[in-house]
C-alpha positions in Angstrom: 77.7 40.5 135.7 77.3 40.2 132.0 76.1 37.0 130.5 78.4 34.8 128.8 77.6 32.0 126.0 78.8 29.2 128.5 75.9 30.7 131.0 73.3 30.4 128.2 74.7 26.8 127.2 74.5 25.6 130.7 71.3 26.8 131.6 68.8 24.5 132.7 65.2 25.1 132.7 62.6 23.3 134.9 60.2 21.1 133.2 56.7 22.0 133.5 53.5 20.4 132.3 53.0 21.0 128.7 56.0 23.3 128.2 58.1 24.1 125.2 59.6 21.7 123.0 62.9 20.7 124.1 64.5 20.4 120.8 63.4 23.6 119.8 64.4 25.4 122.7 68.0 23.7 122.5 68.3 24.6 118.8 67.1 28.3 119.6 69.8 28.2 122.5 72.4 27.2 120.2 71.5 29.7 117.7 71.4 32.7 120.6 75.1 31.2 121.6 76.6 31.4 118.1 75.0 35.0 117.7 76.0 36.1 121.3 79.7 34.7 120.7 79.7 36.7 117.3 78.5 40.1 119.0 80.9 39.4 121.9 83.8 38.7 119.3 82.8 41.7 117.2 82.7 44.0 120.5 86.3 43.0 121.3 87.2 43.4 117.7 85.7 46.8 118.0 87.3 47.6 121.5 90.6 46.6 119.8 90.2 48.8 116.9 88.8 51.5 119.2 92.0 51.3 121.2 94.2 51.0 118.2 92.5 54.5 116.7 92.7 56.1 120.1 96.5 55.4 120.2 96.9 56.6 116.5 94.5 59.6 117.5 97.0 60.3 120.5 100.0 59.9 118.3 98.6 62.4 115.7 97.6 64.6 118.4 101.0 64.6 119.7 102.4 65.1 116.1 99.8 68.1 115.8 100.9 69.6 118.9 104.5 69.2 118.1 103.9 71.0 114.6 101.9 73.8 116.2 104.7 74.2 118.8 107.2 74.1 115.7 105.0 76.7 113.8 105.0 79.0 116.9 108.7 78.6 117.2 109.1 79.3 113.7 107.1 82.4 113.7 108.6 83.8 116.8 112.1 83.0 115.2 111.0 84.6 112.0 109.6 87.6 113.9 112.8 88.1 115.6 114.8 87.8 112.5 112.7 90.5 111.2 113.2 92.9 114.1 116.8 92.2 114.2 117.1 92.8 110.5 115.0 96.2 110.7 117.2 97.2 113.7 120.2 96.5 111.7 119.0 98.3 108.6 118.1 101.1 110.7 121.7 101.0 112.3 123.1 101.0 108.6 120.9 103.7 107.3 121.8 105.8 110.3 125.7 105.2 109.9 125.1 105.7 106.1 123.8 108.9 106.7 126.7 110.0 109.5 129.1 109.0 106.5 127.1 111.1 103.9 127.0 114.3 106.0 130.7 113.9 106.9 131.5 113.4 103.3 129.3 116.3 102.1 130.9 118.6 105.0 134.5 117.7 103.8 133.8 118.2 100.3 132.3 121.7 101.2 135.2 122.7 103.4 137.8 121.3 100.6 135.6 123.5 98.0 135.7 126.6 100.2 139.6 125.9 100.6 140.0 125.6 97.1 138.0 128.6 96.2 140.1 130.8 98.7 143.2 129.4 97.1 141.9 130.2 93.5 140.9 133.8 94.6 144.8 134.2 96.2 146.2 132.9 93.2 143.9 135.4 90.9 145.4 138.3 93.0 149.0 137.1 92.7 148.2 136.9 89.0 147.0 140.3 88.7 149.8 141.6 90.8 152.5 139.8 88.8 150.9 141.1 85.5 150.8 144.7 86.9 154.5 144.3 87.9 155.6 142.8 84.6 153.4 145.3 82.8 155.5 148.1 84.6 158.6 146.4 84.1 158.1 146.2 80.2 156.8 149.8 80.2 159.9 150.9 82.1 161.8 149.0 79.7 160.3 150.6 76.7 160.6 154.0 78.2 164.2 153.5 78.6 164.6 152.3 74.6 162.7 155.4 73.6 164.8 157.7 75.7 167.4 159.7 74.0 170.1 158.9 76.6 170.7 155.9 74.5 171.9 157.7 71.4 174.3 159.6 73.7 175.7 156.5 75.2 175.8 154.8 71.8 177.6 157.9 70.2 179.9 158.2 73.2 180.9 154.6 73.0 181.7 154.8 69.2 183.8 157.8 69.9 185.9 155.9 72.5 186.1 152.9 70.4 187.4 155.1 67.4 189.9 156.8 69.9 191.1 153.4 71.1 191.6 152.0 67.8 193.6 155.1 66.6 195.5 154.9 69.9 196.3 151.2 69.0 197.3 152.0 65.6 199.7 154.8 66.7 201.3 152.4 69.0 201.8 149.9 66.5 203.4 152.2 64.1 205.7 153.6 66.7 
């Protein structure tokens, strides 16, 4: 059991012949008591401070642990967000590629269809041109034919005969 200042104060020494000076011993013991009380007080203060610091250390350790867990959760969340973003971007790229292929195929099909239509229209235009040319040539040939002169002369003669017949009738 540890020694207390009261133990020091109450300590009785036996007196011997030619022993120490009692006043000096008492003064020294008083000084030891004061110093010992100071040491005990400082020890108690240090224990108190150590306890306080241990509590603070535990508090900060808890905060550190919480922060570390939070950092891990944040890192995991960031990694998951990155993975999800990568997956989503890959899906978007695949969808865009499908759409691009579809658009290109549609455009190629339309282009081929238009080319066929153009070829058909060229053929039709060529046929119409040839027919029109043949019609014009036939008409020109008819104009240059001598049968027109005969028809015109015949019509003039018939017209003159009719005019004379009409005159005769009027005169009669």
